[in-house]
Backbone as a chain_set.jsonl record, in Angstrom:
{"seq": "MNEWGIPDWRDKLAYGDVGAWSEMRWRWEFRRRLDEFRAECDAIIALYRQAEAALEAFREERSDERREAYGALVDKLEDMRLRLQTH", "coords": {"N": [[29.74, 30.34, 1.502], [30.917, 33.643, 0.562], [33.812, 35.793, -0.127], [32.854, 37.992, 1.227], [31.266, 37.032, 3.355], [28.659, 36.266, 2.771], [26.088, 34.211, 3.054], [24.856, 31.321, 0.998], [21.971, 32.134, -0.848], [20.227, 30.164, -1.545], [20.213, 28.456, 0.377], [18.605, 28.014, 3.262], [19.332, 27.232, 5.752], [21.673, 28.26, 6.117], [21.475, 30.949, 6.817], [20.589, 30.986, 9.61], [18.837, 31.87, 12.566], [16.74, 34.02, 11.222], [14.47, 35.465, 12.355], [15.274, 36.603, 14.632], [16.986, 38.57, 13.886], [17.883, 42.144, 13.917], [16.524, 45.325, 12.69], [18.866, 46.681, 11.867], [20.558, 44.725, 10.992], [19.237, 43.34, 8.841], [19.293, 45.508, 7.089], [22.148, 45.543, 6.658], [22.436, 42.954, 5.655], [21.254, 43.362, 3.138], [22.563, 45.641, 2.187], [25.354, 44.589, 1.828], [25.348, 43.274, -0.427], [25.577, 44.943, -2.529], [27.148, 45.959, -5.188], [28.103, 48.572, -5.635], [28.372, 49.438, -2.873], [30.399, 47.52, -1.879], [32.396, 48.374, -3.577], [32.952, 50.929, -2.699], [33.764, 50.249, 0.046], [36.125, 48.82, -0.769], [37.673, 50.864, -1.635], [37.886, 52.38, 0.698], [39.489, 50.645, 2.21], [41.661, 50.414, 0.583], [42.648, 53.074, 0.906], [43.23, 53.194, 3.563], [45.245, 51.381, 3.724], [47.385, 52.7, 2.471], [47.631, 54.664, 4.082], [48.614, 53.473, 6.353], [50.838, 52.282, 5.345], [52.506, 54.681, 4.772], [52.364, 55.706, 7.545], [54.053, 53.711, 8.731], [56.482, 54.0, 7.289], [56.93, 56.63, 8.21], [57.476, 56.162, 10.797], [59.621, 54.824, 10.825], [61.662, 56.686, 9.817], [61.397, 58.884, 11.511], [62.039, 61.794, 13.428], [62.726, 63.539, 16.595], [61.849, 66.011, 16.26], [60.312, 65.923, 13.955], [58.245, 64.085, 14.777], [56.884, 65.729, 16.901], [55.868, 67.554, 15.305], [54.109, 66.02, 13.646], [52.754, 64.36, 15.3], [50.206, 64.395, 16.525], [48.675, 63.601, 13.964], [49.703, 61.196, 13.483], [49.244, 59.528, 15.832], [46.321, 59.481, 15.469], [46.186, 58.092, 13.079], [47.312, 55.747, 14.1], [45.285, 55.044, 16.003], [42.996, 54.689, 14.35], [43.991, 52.297, 12.857], [44.065, 50.459, 14.895], [41.326, 50.302, 15.531], [40.424, 49.371, 13.288], [41.385, 46.848, 13.018], [39.924, 45.559, 14.888], [37.605, 45.175, 13.903]], "CA": [[29.905, 31.841, 1.78], [31.839, 34.143, -0.303], [34.512, 36.742, 0.654], [31.854, 38.99, 2.274], [30.38, 36.288, 4.311], [27.366, 35.964, 2.413], [25.469, 32.974, 2.75], [24.112, 30.919, -0.308], [20.545, 32.351, -0.633], [19.474, 28.941, -1.797], [20.27, 27.366, 1.675], [17.767, 28.597, 4.189], [19.843, 26.955, 7.069], [23.003, 29.17, 6.178], [21.17, 32.331, 7.538], [20.375, 31.026, 10.975], [17.501, 32.302, 12.751], [16.471, 35.332, 10.862], [13.529, 35.99, 13.074], [15.897, 37.347, 15.799], [17.552, 39.778, 13.289], [17.366, 43.561, 14.035], [16.453, 46.166, 11.338], [20.362, 46.844, 11.203], [20.99, 43.345, 10.403], [18.333, 43.329, 7.55], [19.989, 46.358, 6.251], [23.479, 45.007, 6.372], [22.508, 41.695, 4.771], [20.984, 43.792, 1.792], [23.739, 46.528, 1.578], [26.635, 44.197, 1.427], [25.216, 42.493, -1.7], [25.464, 45.857, -3.565], [28.326, 46.095, -5.968], [28.476, 49.964, -5.167], [28.974, 49.445, -1.615], [31.639, 46.868, -2.062], [33.559, 49.139, -4.181], [33.298, 51.883, -1.735], [34.506, 49.467, 1.025], [37.394, 48.475, -1.293], [38.392, 52.216, -1.807], [38.348, 52.898, 1.871], [40.54, 49.768, 2.53], [43.042, 51.002, -0.037], [43.098, 54.228, 1.528], [43.751, 52.671, 4.92], [46.499, 50.665, 3.611], [48.191, 53.643, 1.982], [47.884, 55.572, 5.354], [49.513, 52.502, 7.008], [52.26, 52.266, 4.711], [52.999, 56.029, 5.174], [52.776, 55.662, 8.847], [55.132, 52.857, 8.887], [57.606, 54.819, 6.752], [57.091, 57.755, 9.181], [57.959, 55.536, 12.062], [61.197, 54.436, 10.474], [62.367, 58.007, 9.458], [61.089, 59.919, 12.49], [63.133, 62.315, 14.445], [61.817, 63.848, 17.512], [61.152, 67.301, 15.742], [59.224, 65.38, 13.049], [57.253, 63.689, 15.676], [56.412, 66.7, 17.497], [55.161, 68.354, 14.184], [53.001, 65.221, 13.06], [52.582, 63.236, 16.421], [48.644, 64.186, 16.43], [48.285, 62.894, 12.878], [50.192, 59.508, 13.58], [48.181, 59.225, 16.825], [45.114, 59.417, 15.029], [46.407, 56.926, 12.227], [47.449, 54.412, 14.844], [43.861, 54.839, 16.751], [42.309, 54.15, 13.18], [44.431, 51.077, 12.512], [43.685, 49.649, 16.091], [39.857, 50.06, 15.462], [40.05, 48.625, 12.165], [41.972, 45.493, 13.452], [39.095, 44.877, 15.892], [36.413, 44.563, 13.11]], "C": [[31.063, 32.337, 0.94], [32.9, 35.003, 0.491], [33.881, 37.779, 1.633], [31.194, 38.31, 3.293], [29.095, 36.121, 3.987], [26.828, 34.631, 2.349], [24.957, 32.651, 1.396], [22.7, 31.256, 0.067], [19.733, 31.376, -1.004], [19.399, 28.074, -0.575], [19.695, 28.356, 2.761], [18.662, 28.39, 5.591], [21.253, 27.961, 7.357], [22.589, 30.642, 6.951], [20.832, 32.095, 9.078], [19.002, 31.375, 11.128], [17.234, 33.81, 12.226], [15.377, 36.218, 11.518], [14.155, 36.853, 14.23], [16.908, 38.449, 15.15], [17.022, 41.193, 13.648], [17.12, 44.165, 12.626], [17.967, 46.397, 10.723], [20.838, 45.946, 10.534], [20.259, 43.023, 9.121], [19.219, 44.215, 6.733], [21.387, 46.062, 5.819], [23.383, 43.72, 5.397], [22.036, 42.358, 3.222], [22.09, 44.741, 1.316], [24.993, 45.884, 1.091], [26.465, 43.472, 0.223], [25.32, 43.488, -2.774], [27.147, 46.057, -4.068], [29.175, 47.527, -5.503], [29.035, 50.168, -3.878], [30.209, 48.728, -1.473], [32.65, 47.731, -2.559], [33.81, 50.28, -3.26], [34.142, 51.344, -0.532], [36.143, 49.146, 0.603], [38.257, 49.68, -1.149], [38.889, 52.462, -0.368], [39.377, 51.937, 2.418], [41.728, 50.073, 1.847], [43.607, 52.06, 0.531], [43.875, 54.184, 2.794], [44.936, 52.18, 4.81], [47.674, 51.587, 2.987], [48.708, 54.476, 3.225], [48.749, 54.817, 6.137], [50.697, 52.353, 6.61], [53.015, 53.561, 4.829], [53.287, 56.006, 6.703], [54.005, 54.881, 9.279], [56.358, 53.578, 8.362], [57.925, 56.012, 7.576], [57.789, 57.216, 10.557], [59.479, 55.232, 11.856], [62.117, 55.598, 10.306], [62.051, 58.929, 10.576], [62.147, 60.366, 13.175], [62.234, 62.947, 15.363], [61.201, 65.221, 16.994], [59.973, 66.747, 14.854], [58.013, 64.929, 13.828], [56.447, 64.595, 16.382], [55.43, 67.339, 16.503], [53.902, 67.52, 13.709], [52.519, 64.205, 14.046], [51.09, 63.281, 16.523], [48.303, 63.341, 15.356], [48.547, 61.451, 13.077], [49.293, 59.08, 14.71], [46.976, 58.769, 16.194], [45.167, 58.182, 13.871], [46.562, 55.557, 13.108], [46.17, 54.053, 15.503], [43.153, 54.064, 15.559], [42.653, 52.81, 12.889], [43.902, 50.077, 13.607], [42.332, 49.276, 15.939], [39.513, 49.104, 14.264], [40.272, 47.137, 12.247], [40.872, 44.826, 14.344], [37.966, 44.563, 14.967], [36.643, 43.481, 12.219]], "O": [[32.02, 31.622, 0.641], [32.877, 34.935, 1.72], [34.416, 38.252, 2.636], [30.55, 38.957, 4.119], [28.316, 35.819, 4.892], [27.24, 33.924, 1.429], [24.63, 33.572, 0.648], [22.203, 30.805, 1.099], [18.522, 31.551, -0.866], [18.64, 27.107, -0.499], [20.296, 29.384, 3.074], [18.691, 29.286, 6.435], [21.724, 28.298, 8.443], [23.415, 31.298, 7.587], [20.816, 33.103, 9.783], [18.136, 31.287, 10.258], [17.586, 34.74, 12.952], [15.31, 37.433, 11.33], [13.493, 37.774, 14.709], [17.584, 39.151, 15.903], [15.807, 41.393, 13.671], [17.457, 43.599, 11.587], [18.269, 46.339, 9.531], [21.514, 46.171, 9.53], [20.89, 42.333, 8.321], [19.844, 43.754, 5.778], [21.749, 46.329, 4.673], [24.189, 43.537, 4.484], [22.481, 41.824, 2.206], [22.514, 44.658, 0.163], [25.661, 46.369, 0.177], [27.496, 42.984, -0.241], [25.186, 43.079, -3.927], [28.107, 46.26, -3.324], [30.351, 47.638, -5.158], [29.999, 50.91, -3.684], [31.132, 49.329, -0.924], [33.73, 47.816, -1.976], [34.992, 50.568, -3.067], [35.138, 51.966, -0.163], [37.113, 49.197, 1.359], [39.379, 49.62, -0.647], [40.075, 52.713, -0.151], [40.212, 52.461, 3.155], [42.801, 50.013, 2.447], [44.822, 52.145, 0.708], [44.858, 54.868, 3.084], [45.77, 52.434, 5.679], [48.835, 51.181, 3.03], [49.862, 54.874, 3.382], [49.688, 55.419, 6.658], [51.635, 52.285, 7.405], [54.231, 53.466, 4.995], [54.424, 56.283, 7.086], [54.843, 55.33, 10.061], [57.285, 53.712, 9.16], [59.09, 56.401, 7.655], [58.56, 57.898, 11.231], [60.353, 55.418, 12.702], [63.296, 55.484, 10.641], [62.653, 59.994, 10.438], [63.077, 59.644, 13.534], [61.036, 62.975, 15.082], [60.052, 65.496, 17.338], [58.811, 67.106, 15.043], [56.89, 65.352, 13.557], [55.261, 64.29, 16.514], [54.286, 67.625, 16.855], [52.842, 68.073, 13.418], [51.898, 63.227, 13.63], [50.572, 62.168, 16.618], [47.653, 62.332, 15.63], [47.689, 60.596, 12.856], [48.523, 58.16, 14.431], [46.618, 57.612, 16.414], [44.228, 57.388, 13.804], [46.01, 54.495, 12.818], [45.891, 52.859, 15.607], [42.758, 52.913, 15.745], [41.717, 52.048, 12.649], [43.373, 49.013, 13.285], [42.009, 48.106, 16.147], [38.596, 48.283, 14.236], [39.548, 46.31, 11.693], [40.916, 43.609, 14.522], [37.309, 43.576, 15.295], [35.706, 42.992, 11.588]]}, "num_chains": 1, "name": "protein.A"}
């Protein structure tokens, strides 16, 4: 398998029981092989990492006033970070 978890197409056993796959699973198997899709995912990950770095800097420099002004944004970024960590 490569970094995207794509099995070697030449090894039938690497895919397991494809008969049990849903339509969404088949779509995923095809989509994750597309270079454009991978590039979009990489761009999203890069943006996430930038947002995470900004959030960390904000945490280090925050004051009560700043927290009040940007609290909702910080909460959304923290929620996004937690959701991405679970995937």
